[in-house]
DRENNUPA-683891 format. One record per residue (C-alpha): x, y, z; residue in three letters. Coordinates in steps of 0.05 Angstrom, whole numbers, padded with zeros to 5 digits, always signed. Layout:
% DRENNUPA-683891
XYZALA;...
//
This chain:
% DRENNUPA-683891
+00001+00003+00001MET;+00031+00069-00018GLY;+00009+00141+00001THR;-00046+00173-00040THR;-00060+00247-00044LYS;-00138+00261-00019LEU;-00176+00326-00029SER;-00216+00327+00038TYR;-00269+00374+00011LYS;-00287+00322-00041LYS;-00284+00266+00007PHE;-00358+00235+00009PRO;-00387+00242+00083TYR;-00435+00208+00116PHE;-00467+00215+00187LYS;-00479+00154+00226GLN;-00550+00135+00247LEU;-00541+00106+00317GLU;-00483+00112+00359SER;-00457+00038+00346ALA;-00459+00058+00273ASP;-00389+00092+00269CYS;-00347+00030+00246GLY;-00401+00011+00185PRO;-00405+00084+00167THR;-00329+00103+00161CYS;-00327+00040+00119LEU;-00383+00071+00074ARG;-00352+00134+00065MET;-00282+00099+00045ILE;-00318+00053-00003ALA;-00362+00110-00036LYS;-00290+00151-00043TYR;-00267+00090-00088TYR;-00333+00090-00122GLY;-00377+00037-00092LYS;-00445+00057-00062LYS;-00456+00013+00001VAL;-00521+00013+00037ASP;-00508+00027+00117ILE;-00558-00029+00132HIS;-00508-00082+00086SER;-00452-00053+00129LEU;-00488-00066+00197ARG;-00495-00144+00177GLU;-00435-00151+00152LEU;-00408-00118+00215CYS;-00440-00161+00262TYR;-00466-00096+00293ILE;-00489-00099+00371ASN;-00507-00045+00422LYS;-00436-00031+00437ASN;-00410-00026+00360GLY;-00362-00068+00320VAL;-00296-00104+00340ASN;-00236-00092+00299PHE;-00241-00161+00268ALA;-00307-00155+00245ASP;-00294-00084+00216LEU;-00236-00119+00175ILE;-00275-00179+00151ASN;-00334-00133+00131ALA;-00286-00094+00093ALA;-00255-00152+00059ASN;-00326-00172+00042SER;-00338-00109-00001ILE;-00271-00119-00040GLY;-00221-00079+00001LEU;-00157-00102+00021ASP;-00141-00090+00095THR;-00078-00084+00136VAL;-00083-00078+00213PRO;-00028-00042+00238VAL;+00003+00000+00299LYS;+00036+00067+00277LEU;+00061+00125+00306SER;+00041+00196+00295VAL;+00097+00217+00242ASN;+00088+00143+00208GLN;+00011+00157+00200LEU;+00022+00231+00183LEU;+00077+00213+00125PHE;+00076+00145+00103GLU;+00006+00113+00115ALA;-00034+00111+00057PRO;-00101+00155+00062ARG;-00160+00150+00075PRO;-00151+00097+00130CYS;-00194+00083+00196ILE;-00171+00103+00262LEU;-00188+00074+00330HIS;-00208+00139+00365TRP;-00227+00152+00442LYS;-00231+00076+00460ASP;-00302+00063+00425ASN;-00301+00101+00364HIS;-00275+00101+00290TYR;-00258+00159+00254VAL;-00228+00165+00178VAL;-00161+00201+00176TYR;-00163+00243+00113LEU;-00091+00279+00117GLY;-00065+00345+00142THR;-00070+00418+00120THR;-00018+00472+00099LYS;-00016+00494+00177ASN;+00000+00430+00200ASP;-00075+00410+00220GLU;-00095+00342+00219ILE;-00162+00325+00180ILE;-00204+00271+00200ILE;-00278+00245+00187ALA;-00314+00231+00241ASP;-00383+00199+00225PRO;-00408+00230+00292GLY;-00395+00303+00280PHE;-00362+00316+00212GLY;-00303+00330+00176LYS;-00258+00364+00231LEU;-00187+00401+00234LYS;-00149+00384+00292LEU;-00090+00412+00324SER;-00032+00359+00343ARG;-00047+00364+00417GLU;-00120+00347+00404ASP;-00106+00290+00359PHE;-00060+00263+00415TYR;-00113+00267+00456LYS;-00164+00227+00424PHE;-00124+00175+00387TRP;-00105+00126+00437LYS;-00037+00101+00444ARG;+00001+00046+00475ASP;+00061+00056+00519ALA;+00107+00058+00453ASN;+00066+00118+00426GLU;+00035+00076+00374LYS;-00040+00078+00355GLY;-00092+00028+00324VAL;-00105+00039+00247ALA;-00130+00001+00196LEU;-00102+00012+00120LEU;-00156-00003+00064LEU;-00147+00004-00013GLU;-00189-00034-00074PRO;-00165-00100-00073GLY;-00172-00148-00139THR;-00245-00162-00126SER;-00266-00096-00110PHE;-00321-00072-00164THR;-00365-00010-00166THR;-00426-00053-00164GLU;-00472-00021-00111GLU;-00487-00063-00053ILE;-00553-00053-00013ARG;-00605-00100+00026VAL;-00647-00146-00016GLU;-00707-00096-00007GLU;-00692-00029-00013GLU;-00737+00016+00028PHE;-00781+00067-00015ASP;-00804+00128+00032LYS;-00856+00137-00025VAL;-00890+00073-00027SER;-00883+00079+00052TYR;-00926+00141+00051PHE;-00975+00124-00008THR;-00987+00056+00026ALA;-01021+00092+00080TYR;-01060+00144+00048LEU;-01088+00093-00009LYS;-01144+00071+00041PRO;-01167+00144+00051TYR;-01170+00160-00026LYS;-01240+00175-00031LYS;-01239+00217+00037LYS;-01177+00254+00006PHE;-01217+00261-00055LEU;-01271+00297-00012LEU;-01223+00339+00024LEU;-01188+00362-00046LEU;-01260+00385-00064VAL;-01275+00422-00008LEU;-01208+00452-00011LEU;-01226+00478-00079LEU;-01288+00500-00061LEU;-01257+00544-00008ILE;-01204+00568-00048ALA;-01251+00585-00107GLY;-01297+00623-00058ILE;-01235+00661-00030SER;-01223+00695-00105ILE;-01282+00738-00091PHE;-01254+00770-00026TYR;-01202+00821-00066PRO;-01253+00830-00124LEU;-01305+00856-00072ILE;-01256+00898-00033ASN;-01238+00931-00100GLU;-01309+00938-00121SER;-01329+00965-00052LEU;-01277+01019-00054VAL;-01281+01040-00128ASP;-01361+01030-00142ASP;-01391+01036-00073GLY;-01350+01087-00031ILE;-01322+01130-00086SER;-01396+01136-00115ASN;-01428+01146-00042ASN;-01476+01091-00067ASN;-01490+01059+00012ILE;-01538+01002-00022ARG;-01483+00977-00066PHE;-01435+00977-00002VAL;-01494+00938+00037VAL;-01500+00882-00018TYR;-01428+00873-00018LEU;-01422+00871+00057LEU;-01477+00823+00059LEU;-01441+00772-00001ALA;-01380+00780+00039GLN;-01420+00756+00105LEU;-01451+00700+00066ILE;-01385+00680+00031LEU;-01353+00679+00101TYR;-01406+00632+00131THR;-01398+00582+00074SER;-01327+00577+00082THR;-01335+00569+00156ASN;-01380+00510+00143LEU;-01340+00480+00096LEU;-01281+00493+00137GLU;-01320+00450+00195PHE;-01337+00385+00151PHE;-01264+00390+00121GLN;-01241+00389+00196GLY;-01285+00330+00220TRP;-01270+00289+00153ILE;-01192+00303+00169PHE;-01197+00285+00241LEU;-01225+00212+00231ASN;-01173+00200+00180VAL;-01111+00230+00223ASN;-01137+00185+00278THR;-01142+00121+00241LYS;-01075+00138+00204LEU;-01038+00153+00270SER;-01062+00082+00299ILE;-01045+00042+00233GLN;-00974+00079+00229LEU;-00955+00049+00305ILE;-00997-00014+00301SER;-00958-00035+00239ASP;-00888-00012+00268PHE;-00907-00058+00331LEU;-00927-00116+00290LYS;-00857-00112+00254LYS;-00826-00103+00316LEU;-00850-00161+00352ILE;-00829-00208+00294THR;-00758-00188+00299MET;-00707-00242+00325PRO;-00681-00230+00395LEU;-00615-00213+00368SER;-00645-00151+00347PHE;-00668-00133+00412PHE;-00599-00150+00439ASP;-00566-00097+00393SER;-00613-00045+00408LYS;-00615+00000+00478LEU;-00689-00008+00504THR;-00697+00067+00504THR;-00671+00067+00433ASP;-00728+00029+00410ILE;-00778+00072+00450MET;-00757+00131+00415LEU;-00768+00101+00349ARG;-00839+00091+00369VAL;-00839+00164+00386ASP;-00813+00178+00317ASP;-00883+00161+00293HIS;-00917+00224+00317SER;-00870+00271+00272ARG;-00892+00225+00214ILE;-00968+00229+00231GLU;-00957+00301+00235GLU;-00924+00310+00168PHE;-00981+00260+00138PHE;-01042+00289+00175SER;-01020+00366+00178ASN;-00965+00389+00126HIS;-00984+00351+00069SER;-01057+00373+00070LEU;-01033+00443+00084GLN;-00982+00435+00027PHE;-01031+00416-00019LEU;-01078+00477+00004VAL;-01011+00521-00003SER;-01011+00498-00080ILE;-01078+00513-00090ILE;-01085+00581-00061VAL;-01020+00601-00089PHE;-01044+00586-00161LEU;-01105+00620-00150ILE;-01074+00683-00118TYR;-01018+00688-00171SER;-01064+00683-00227THR;-01103+00745-00199LEU;-01036+00780-00180LEU;-01015+00768-00255LEU;-01075+00804-00278SER;-01061+00863-00237TYR;-00981+00869-00249SER;-00936+00821-00280ILE;-00869+00860-00247PRO;-00901+00850-00186VAL;-00914+00778-00192PHE;-00847+00762-00217ALA;-00805+00802-00150PHE;-00850+00760-00102PHE;-00835+00692-00137VAL;-00768+00714-00137GLY;-00756+00735-00066VAL;-00802+00670-00041SER;-00756+00621-00079VAL;-00693+00659-00044ILE;-00730+00650+00019SER;-00742+00567+00011ILE;-00668+00566-00010VAL;-00649+00599+00053TRP;-00687+00550+00096VAL;-00664+00489+00054TYR;-00585+00513+00062LYS;-00588+00488+00132PHE;-00616+00424+00120GLN;-00560+00384+00134ASN;-00544+00424+00197GLN;-00620+00400+00217ARG;-00603+00330+00199LYS;-00545+00338+00239TYR;-00577+00360+00303ILE;-00631+00315+00299ASP;-00588+00255+00295TYR;-00546+00275+00348LYS;-00607+00294+00393ARG;-00632+00222+00383PHE;-00567+00190+00408GLU;-00562+00236+00468ILE;-00635+00220+00483GLU;-00625+00156+00483THR;-00569+00155+00526GLU;-00603+00205+00574ASN;-00666+00160+00584LYS;-00627+00095+00593ASN;-00592+00130+00653ILE;-00654+00157+00683LEU;-00683+00078+00668TYR;-00627+00055+00707GLU;-00636+00101+00761ILE;-00706+00086+00771VAL;-00698+00010+00770ASN;-00631+00003+00805GLY;-00655+00053+00858ILE;-00641+00003+00914SER;-00568-00015+00892ASP;-00547+00053+00883LEU;-00573+00070+00954LYS;-00541+00015+00986ILE;-00473+00037+00954ASN;-00481+00104+00964ASN;-00476+00113+00890ALA;-00532+00156+00877THR;-00488+00218+00860ASN;-00449+00182+00809TYR;-00510+00165+00760LYS;-00542+00232+00775THR;-00480+00267+00752GLU;-00481+00217+00688GLN;-00555+00237+00682TRP;-00528+00316+00691GLN;-00478+00311+00637LYS;-00526+00285+00583THR;-00574+00335+00599GLU;-00515+00386+00591GLN;-00495+00354+00525ASN;-00577+00367+00510LEU;-00575+00433+00527PHE;-00513+00452+00487ARG;-00554+00421+00431LEU;-00618+00454+00436ASN;-00575+00517+00444LYS;-00554+00498+00369ALA;-00616+00485+00340ASN;-00650+00546+00370MET;-00593+00586+00333LEU;-00604+00550+00273LEU;-00677+00561+00272GLU;-00667+00638+00295LEU;-00620+00645+00231LYS;-00677+00611+00190GLN;-00733+00649+00216SER;-00696+00718+00215ILE;-00673+00709+00150GLY;-00750+00687+00126VAL;-00782+00750+00160ASN;-00730+00794+00134TYR;-00738+00773+00061LEU;-00810+00774+00065SER;-00814+00845+00101GLN;-00767+00873+00039LEU;-00812+00841-00001LYS;-00878+00869+00020ASN;-00845+00942+00030THR;-00813+00941-00036ALA;-00880+00916-00071ILE;-00928+00964-00029MET;-00875+01026-00058GLY;-00886+00996-00125TYR;-00957+00995-00122ILE;-00959+01069-00087ALA;-00923+01093-00144TYR;-00970+01063-00187LEU;-01034+01093-00154VAL;-00997+01161-00147ILE;-00978+01157-00220ASP;-01061+01143-00236GLN;-01036+01073-00271GLN;-01081+01030-00212LEU;-01139+01057-00176THR;-01142+01061-00099PHE;-01186+01004-00097GLY;-01134+00957-00135ALA;-01079+00978-00087LEU;-01121+00944-00032LEU;-01139+00885-00071SER;-01062+00876-00085ILE;-01044+00890-00019SER;-01098+00831+00001PHE;-01071+00783-00053ILE;-01000+00794-00025ILE;-01023+00776+00042GLY;-01060+00714+00024GLN;-00997+00692-00025LEU;-00946+00702+00040THR;-00986+00649+00075LEU;-00968+00591+00018PRO;-00899+00607+00021VAL;-00899+00604+00097GLU;-00935+00534+00090GLY;-00884+00512+00040PHE;-00825+00528+00084ILE;-00864+00489+00142ALA;-00880+00432+00097TYR;-00804+00435+00084LEU;-00787+00432+00156TYR;-00833+00379+00171SER;-00810+00331+00111TYR;-00740+00338+00135GLN;-00759+00315+00212ASP;-00806+00258+00172ALA;-00748+00235+00127SER;-00703+00226+00185ILE;-00751+00189+00228SER;-00768+00148+00167ILE;-00693+00130+00157ASP;-00690+00110+00231ARG;-00753+00067+00226LEU;-00729+00037+00165SER;-00674+00004+00205ASP;-00733-00044+00233VAL;-00772-00045+00169TYR;-00711-00067+00123ARG;-00695-00125+00166LYS;-00714-00192+00161LYS;-00761-00222+00213ASP;-00766-00288+00243GLU;-00802-00325+00188GLU;-00770-00286+00126GLN;-00697-00306+00163MET;-00721-00387+00157PHE;-00762-00378+00091ASP;-00703-00413+00056LYS;-00712-00477+00104TYR;-00790-00472+00109ILE;-00797-00468+00030ASN;-00742-00529+00023SER;-00782-00572+00074ARG;-00823-00609+00025GLU;-00760-00622-00012GLU;-00730-00659+00039GLU;-00730-00734+00016GLN;-00686-00773+00063HIS;-00703-00748+00137ILE;-00685-00806+00185VAL;-00728-00796+00248SER;-00703-00799+00312THR;-00740-00800+00382ASN;-00698-00741+00406ALA;-00680-00664+00398ILE;-00606-00662+00370GLN;-00548-00610+00367PHE;-00508-00631+00308VAL;-00440-00606+00293ASN;-00469-00537+00323ALA;-00424-00474+00319ASN;-00444-00410+00350TYR;-00414-00345+00375SER;-00447-00288+00404TYR;-00419-00230+00364LEU;-00408-00265+00302GLY;-00361-00308+00260PRO;-00297-00263+00284ASN;-00313-00269+00356SER;-00295-00327+00397PRO;-00338-00385+00391SER;-00378-00405+00446LEU;-00393-00475+00416PHE;-00348-00513+00364ASP;-00380-00569+00334SER;-00424-00578+00394LEU;-00461-00641+00390ASN;-00517-00658+00442ILE;-00582-00705+00444GLU;-00643-00697+00488PHE;-00682-00755+00489PRO;-00758-00748+00472LEU;-00807-00769+00533ASN;-00751-00764+00584LYS;-00715-00716+00633VAL;-00648-00689+00615THR;-00613-00643+00659ALA;-00553-00595+00645ILE;-00499-00573+00696VAL;-00441-00539+00691GLY;-00409-00469+00715THR;-00435-00402+00703SER;-00419-00384+00623GLY;-00410-00449+00603SER;-00470-00447+00553GLY;-00526-00471+00590LYS;-00578-00419+00578THR;-00546-00399+00506THR;-00567-00472+00487ILE;-00639-00467+00510ILE;-00645-00395+00468LYS;-00618-00432+00406LEU;-00666-00485+00417LEU;-00723-00427+00418LEU;-00693-00399+00354LYS;-00682-00336+00390TYR;-00611-00337+00354TYR;-00588-00370+00294GLN;-00526-00423+00292LEU;-00470-00401+00247LEU;-00466-00473+00227ASP;-00488-00538+00239GLY;-00564-00552+00253GLU;-00615-00568+00311ILE;-00660-00627+00298ARG;-00731-00648+00320TYR;-00748-00717+00303LYS;-00692-00718+00250GLY;-00721-00653+00222GLU;-00680-00582+00221ASN;-00727-00542+00265ILE;-00703-00484+00220ASP;-00754-00519+00170ALA;-00810-00507+00224ILE;-00839-00436+00229LYS;-00823-00407+00286PRO;-00891-00400+00321GLU;-00910-00466+00305LYS;-00845-00491+00337TRP;-00859-00455+00405ARG;-00926-00475+00409ASP;-00893-00543+00425LEU;-00853-00507+00478ILE;-00858-00480+00552SER;-00801-00450+00583VAL;-00786-00419+00655VAL;-00725-00372+00660PHE;-00698-00354+00725GLN;-00711-00275+00708GLU;-00785-00288+00671GLY;-00828-00224+00662TYR;-00893-00211+00700ILE;-00938-00166+00662PHE;-00981-00113+00695SER;-01039-00154+00687ASP;-01082-00198+00729SER;-01062-00268+00760VAL;-01105-00305+00704VAL;-01078-00257+00647GLY;-01009-00270+00669ASN;-01017-00352+00665ILE;-01057-00356+00608THR;-01023-00300+00571LEU;-01087-00284+00520GLY;-01092-00363+00503SER;-01168-00385+00516GLU;-01190-00397+00588TYR;-01200-00464+00616ASP;-01222-00474+00689ASP;-01196-00541+00703GLU;-01132-00529+00668ARG;-01121-00457+00701PHE;-01134-00493+00773LEU;-01089-00556+00751LYS;-01019-00508+00741ALA;-01033-00464+00804ILE;-01037-00531+00846GLN;-00981-00556+00811LEU;-00941-00497+00821SER;-00957-00492+00893ASN;-00991-00419+00881SER;-01056-00433+00910GLN;-01036-00413+00975GLU;-01014-00340+00961PHE;-01057-00326+00906ILE;-01123-00342+00957ASP;-01089-00287+00998ARG;-01081-00229+00948LEU;-01150-00177+00952PRO;-01179-00208+00890GLN;-01148-00275+00885LYS;-01129-00291+00815GLU;-01161-00228+00788LEU;-01106-00187+00826THR;-01070-00142+00783LYS;-00999-00157+00794ILE;-00936-00134+00754GLY;-00897-00058+00755GLU;-00973-00028+00759ASN;-01003-00072+00803GLY;-00985-00112+00867LEU;-00914-00131+00881GLY;-00897-00201+00891LEU;-00835-00242+00915SER;-00785-00276+00879LYS;-00811-00342+00898GLY;-00884-00321+00884GLN;-00866-00299+00813VAL;-00822-00359+00801GLN;-00894-00398+00817ARG;-00928-00353+00769ILE;-00876-00372+00715LEU;-00880-00444+00731ILE;-00955-00443+00727ALA;-00953-00409+00657ARG;-00911-00463+00627ALA;-00954-00514+00655MET;-01021-00485+00634TYR;-00994-00479+00560LYS;-00995-00560+00563ASP;-00933-00569+00517PRO;-00896-00626+00489GLU;-00826-00595+00509ILE;-00817-00563+00578ILE;-00758-00531+00596ILE;-00727-00504+00661LEU;-00672-00452+00671ASP;-00660-00442+00746GLU;-00737-00443+00751ALA;-00738-00455+00823THR;-00671-00412+00846SER;-00711-00363+00889ALA;-00759-00415+00926LEU;-00748-00437+00991ASP;-00732-00513+01013ALA;-00802-00524+01034GLU;-00834-00500+00972ASN;-00779-00526+00923GLU;-00794-00587+00946LYS;-00872-00591+00940ILE;-00861-00562+00865ILE;-00810-00614+00848HIS;-00857-00668+00875ASP;-00913-00636+00828ASN;-00873-00635+00778LEU;-00856-00710+00768GLN;-00931-00718+00754GLU;-00927-00661+00699PHE;-00867-00695+00665PHE;-00892-00755+00647LYS;-00898-00763+00571ASN;-00861-00701+00563ARG;-00795-00686+00536THR;-00762-00646+00602VAL;-00697-00597+00593ILE;-00673-00574+00668ILE;-00615-00527+00682ILE;-00598-00518+00753ALA;-00549-00504+00798HIS;-00579-00541+00858ARG;-00560-00605+00835LEU;-00609-00638+00882SER;-00661-00624+00827THR;-00631-00659+00774VAL;-00612-00727+00804LYS;-00668-00762+00784ASN;-00663-00740+00708ALA;-00655-00795+00658ASP;-00593-00765+00628LYS;-00547-00714+00657ILE;-00498-00677+00608ILE;-00443-00638+00642VAL;-00419-00573+00603LEU;-00356-00528+00609LYS;-00331-00477+00568ASN;-00385-00495+00513GLY;-00366-00571+00508GLU;-00391-00632+00529VAL;-00346-00664+00584ILE;-00393-00716+00613GLU;-00456-00749+00602GLU;-00493-00801+00635GLY;-00539-00816+00696SER;-00533-00789+00767HIS;-00508-00860+00793VAL;-00458-00869+00734GLY;-00430-00796+00732LEU;-00418-00802+00810VAL;-00387-00866+00805ALA;-00334-00843+00753GLU;-00313-00789+00804LYS;-00302-00738+00748GLY;-00325-00664+00743SER;-00400-00677+00764TYR;-00373-00716+00824PHE;-00337-00652+00841HIS;-00398-00603+00822LEU;-00445-00648+00871VAL;-00410-00674+00926LYS;-00410-00613+00972ASN;-00486-00602+00960GLN;-00507-00679+00965LEU;-00453-00694+01022GLU;-00422-00749+00976LEU;-00359-00745+01016GLY;-00291-00758+00982ASN;
//
C-alpha cells in the first residue's frame, strides 16, 4: 500500500444514524470514495453490529467482503502522517472509529468523524483522542481496493422506498382525500371573490357614495364567510377521522413488525433506542396529517392568487416569486445542519433516558452503595449535552426565521412602494391597491406553508430513516424462509426419538468473535428428563435460546425427530415448548392474564396449573384472588411467588417440551420440594430439559449432561457419573454430601 493524494473537500461524508454505527459508516465513506455505493444496513449485517458497536476483526471482515484489502497496524503519529495511505480508519477514544484524511498547510490533522463531520484538529487534540500504547503507537486500519473490488452497488435485498411507505398509508383513504380536495377547491374558489369585493367596495361603492351597493357587497361577504366556515368545519371533521385512524395504523404496523424481529435485534439495541423509534411516528403522523394537507392547500391558494396577481401586475408577481424562492433556498441551506442536530439529539436522548431507566430500576443498589451521585452526575452530563444541542438548534432556527422574515418584510415593503407609485401615477386605482395588498397577504401564507412543509418533511424523512432500520430487517419467518420453503423437498429425513444439536457452531458476536460452541453435539431423548449442569458461562442458557430459535447457529443444525427445526415456522415450533427462565417477566395484568397470556381460558387447566406450581395458597391471600392485578403497575410479588406464577404459566400451556432454566432458584427448600414432587407427575410423557445449580433437583433425571466452556465433558445418569468421580462428582459432592 502506498500513500495517496486526497482532497478532503471532495471526500464523501455520511453521518452515522446511531451511536454504534461509527465503524460501518467509516467503511461506507471509504467505499464511496473509491466509487462504490454500499448501503449502511448491509454494512451493519457484514459487521455483526451490536449495541456496543463492532470489534476490529468484524470491521476487517466487512471491508474484505466489499472488496477492500486491509492491513491492521500500529503506527506512530509520524508514520501515520507521512507514510500511511489515505483514507484509513483510526481507533478513536477507545470506543469509536474515524477516517484519517490528511493534513493541512497549517499542520492541522483532518479527520472525517461519522458523529461530528469533517474536522481539522491541532496535533495536541489529535494526540488526546487517538489512543496510543506505551510505545506511542495507535491502532489504524489501512485499506485500498483489492483485486475483487468492483463499483457495483451493494444494498439490502429490499430497498426501503419512502414514497411507497407514504402512499401505502394514504391509499385506503383516497375517497376521503378526494372529498377533502373538493372542499379545499370550494374554499379556495370562494376566496377569489374577497379581493374583487374589496376593490369594488372602494371604487364603485365608497367612491360613488352608493350606500345600497356597499350593503349588498357586505352581505355577499358575510355569506361567503359563513359558507367558508361551514366547509372548513366539514373538512376538519373528515380530517380528524382520517388522522386518528392513520395514527393508530402507523404505530400498529410498526409494533407488528417489531415483535416479529429475532431476539438478536433487541440484543443489539438499547430499550430506550427502540422506544424513541416509536416516538418518531408522531413526526411522521404530523407530516401526513397536517403538513401534507397544508401543502396541498398552499399549492391551490398559491395558483389562484398568483393568477389574480398576474392580472394586476406581472412585475409585482415576478418580484414576489423571486424573493419567495430565495426564502425557500435559505431554509433548505440549513438542511444538513438540522439533520445532524436531529441525529445527535436522538443519540443523546437515548443515553439520557437509559440513565433515567437505570436510576429508577437500580435505585436500591445505588442507595446501598451510596452511588446515587455517580448516576445523577452521568444524567446531568447528558442534560448539559442536550442543552448545548438545543441552543445550537435554537440558533439555527433563529437564523432561518430571521432570514425568512427579513426577506418577507423587504419583499412587502418593495411591493407596496411600487404599487403606491402606480396609484400616484394613476396607473392603478386605490381599490386595486387594496386588492393587491390583500392578494400579497394571501400569497405569503402559502409560502410560509411551503417552508413549514419543508421543515416537516426533513423531520419525517429523518424519522423514516431510523424506522427503516426495523422495516428493512428480515423478521424471524423471513430468516427461516429458505428452510421452510425447502421442507417439502427433503426426501430422506431419518426419524429419531430425540432433539439433537449436530455439529453446532455459535458465537455471540459473529464469526470473528470467540466461539462459544464449536461442533457441539448433544442429544435430548424425547419423553425423558435431561439435565444440563455446569459452571456459570458454560453455555447452558444459550443452548436453550438456540433451541427456542431466538438466535441462529453459524453452522450446524438443531433437529427434532430428525428434521431441522429451521424448517418449522417459529410460532409453530414454540407452540410445542414451554420455558421458565430464572428472570421471567410478569406483566401488569391479573394473575389469570399472566398465566394464560391471551390463550383461551380453561378453568380446570388453570386450577391444575396453580395447584401443581403450589401457587394456590398465596393467590387466595391476594385482595381479588386470581383477578388481582400484579406486575409493575399492580401488586408486587416476591421472587419466589414470581417463579411460581412463571411455572404455572408453563404448565397451563400444556406443551410437548418443557424447559426449566433455574426455575426454582428463588424458592425456599419447602416450596421447592413440593413443586419438585408435583412436577414429576407433570413431566410424564413430556420431553423435559432442566438447568439448575441446585443439583439436588437433577438427581432423578434420565440423563445428565455436564458442560464446560461450551463443550460436553460428561454424560450419563446421576449414579453413573458419581461413580466415575469426574467433573460431575466434584460439582455435587458438597451439595449432596457425597464425601470424598
